[in-house]
C-alpha positions as CSV (number, residue, x, y, z in Angstrom):
1,M,20.2,-13.4,-24.7
2,K,21.1,-10.2,-22.9
3,S,18.4,-8.4,-20.9
4,S,17.9,-4.9,-21.8
5,P,19.1,-2.2,-19.5
6,L,16.6,-0.5,-17.2
7,N,15.1,2.7,-18.5
8,V,14.6,5.8,-16.3
9,A,10.9,5.0,-15.6
10,E,11.7,1.4,-14.5
11,L,14.6,2.6,-12.3
12,K,12.3,5.2,-10.7
13,N,9.6,2.6,-9.9
14,I,12.2,0.2,-8.4
15,N,13.6,3.0,-6.2
16,R,10.0,4.1,-5.1
17,H,9.4,0.4,-4.2
18,I,12.6,0.3,-2.2
19,I,11.6,3.4,-0.3
20,L,8.1,2.1,0.4
21,E,9.5,-1.2,1.7
22,K,11.6,0.7,4.3
23,L,8.7,2.9,5.3
24,R,6.4,0.0,5.7
25,L,8.3,-1.0,8.8
26,C,8.3,2.4,10.5
27,P,8.4,6.2,9.8
28,L,11.9,7.4,8.7
29,S,13.5,10.6,7.7
30,R,14.8,11.3,4.2
31,A,18.4,11.0,5.6
32,E,17.6,7.7,7.2
33,L,16.0,6.5,4.0
34,S,19.1,7.4,2.0
35,V,21.3,5.4,4.4
36,K,19.0,2.4,4.6
37,T,18.4,2.2,0.8
38,G,21.8,3.2,-0.5
39,L,20.1,5.9,-2.7
40,A,21.5,9.4,-3.0
41,K,19.9,11.9,-0.7
42,S,18.9,14.0,-3.7
43,S,17.1,11.0,-5.2
44,V,15.3,10.2,-2.0
45,T,14.2,13.8,-1.6
46,T,12.9,13.9,-5.2
47,L,11.1,10.6,-5.0
48,T,9.6,11.2,-1.6
49,N,8.4,14.7,-2.5
50,Q,6.7,13.2,-5.6
51,M,5.0,10.6,-3.4
52,I,3.9,13.2,-1.0
53,D,2.4,15.2,-3.8
54,E,0.6,12.1,-5.0
55,G,-0.8,11.5,-1.5
56,L,1.1,8.2,-1.1
57,L,3.4,9.5,1.7
58,F,2.8,12.1,4.4
59,E,5.0,13.9,6.9
60,V,4.4,12.2,10.2
61,G,6.1,14.9,12.3
62,L,9.5,15.8,13.6
63,A,11.8,13.2,15.0
64,K,13.0,13.5,18.6
65,K,15.8,16.1,19.0
66,S,19.2,14.6,18.9
67,N,22.5,16.0,20.2
68,K,23.7,16.5,16.6
69,A,23.8,19.9,15.0
70,G,21.4,20.7,12.2
71,R,17.7,20.7,11.5
72,T,15.4,18.3,13.3
73,R,14.5,15.5,10.9
74,M,11.0,15.2,9.4
75,L,9.7,11.7,9.6
76,L,7.8,10.3,6.6
77,G,5.1,7.6,6.6
78,I,2.8,5.8,4.2
79,N,-0.7,7.2,3.9
80,G,-2.9,4.1,4.4
81,D,-5.9,6.0,2.9
82,F,-4.1,6.2,-0.4
83,G,-5.7,3.1,-1.6
84,Y,-6.9,-0.4,-0.9
85,V,-7.0,-3.9,-2.3
86,I,-9.5,-6.7,-2.1
87,G,-8.6,-10.3,-1.6
88,I,-10.8,-13.3,-2.3
89,N,-10.0,-16.7,-0.9
90,L,-11.9,-19.6,-2.5
91,H,-11.5,-22.6,-0.2
92,R,-13.3,-25.9,-0.4
93,T,-15.3,-25.1,2.8
94,K,-15.6,-21.3,2.7
95,I,-15.3,-18.2,0.7
96,S,-13.8,-15.1,2.3
97,I,-13.7,-11.6,0.9
98,S,-11.6,-8.9,2.5
99,A,-10.1,-5.5,1.9
100,T,-7.1,-3.9,3.4
101,N,-5.6,-0.5,2.9
102,I,-2.0,-0.2,1.7
103,V,-0.6,-0.5,5.2
104,G,-2.5,-3.7,6.0
105,K,-5.4,-2.4,8.1
106,I,-8.4,-4.6,7.5
107,L,-11.3,-2.5,6.1
108,F,-13.8,-5.4,5.9
109,E,-14.0,-9.1,5.9
110,E,-16.9,-11.4,4.9
111,I,-16.8,-15.2,5.3
112,K,-19.5,-17.6,4.1
113,P,-19.5,-21.4,4.0
114,T,-19.4,-22.9,0.5
115,S,-22.2,-25.3,1.5
116,E,-24.7,-22.3,1.2
117,F,-24.2,-22.2,-2.5
118,K,-26.1,-24.4,-5.0
119,N,-23.4,-24.1,-7.6
120,T,-20.3,-22.3,-8.8
121,S,-22.4,-19.7,-10.6
122,A,-24.2,-18.8,-7.4
123,A,-20.9,-18.5,-5.5
124,F,-19.5,-16.1,-8.1
125,D,-22.7,-14.0,-8.1
126,Y,-22.4,-13.8,-4.3
127,I,-18.7,-12.7,-4.6
128,K,-19.6,-9.9,-7.1
129,G,-22.5,-8.7,-5.0
130,Q,-20.5,-8.8,-1.8
131,I,-17.7,-6.8,-3.2
132,S,-20.0,-4.0,-4.2
133,H,-22.0,-4.2,-1.0
134,Q,-18.9,-4.2,1.3
135,I,-17.3,-1.3,-0.6
136,K,-20.5,0.7,-0.1
137,N,-20.9,-0.3,3.5
138,A,-17.3,0.6,4.4
139,G,-17.7,4.0,2.7
140,L,-14.7,3.2,0.3
141,D,-14.0,5.2,-2.8
142,R,-14.0,2.9,-5.9
143,K,-11.4,5.2,-7.5
144,K,-8.9,4.1,-4.7
145,L,-9.3,0.4,-5.4
146,L,-5.9,-0.7,-6.5
147,G,-6.7,-4.3,-7.4
148,I,-8.5,-7.5,-6.6
């Protein structure tokens, strides 16, 4: 069975992901992104401008001047405050709940031994309560929660 060709929306999402993967390592200019991703400069410019408008990317500042002619390159970076994710690790000896922003900065972490819970239901009640408590304590916006 043949797989169906990608539609424009799927291709756009793949290209956005490729750009984000490159920017995850360090800030880059649009021209550098074009070279490193193999995407056309116009595609990189269109996609990065959209991501800036969404608040996902931001202009970090100008790159160091080079000896080459032309404009100084504007570096782009990922806006860590765009959103965050929560991770839950259920281990035989402990439960850990943590949140990181989209660039990997830890926003909170809570670890509790499983021996402190009478049963599974008590552990799940604790997890639900801690997620709400930690989001509030850290001053995080629930609308920016991207997933658990």
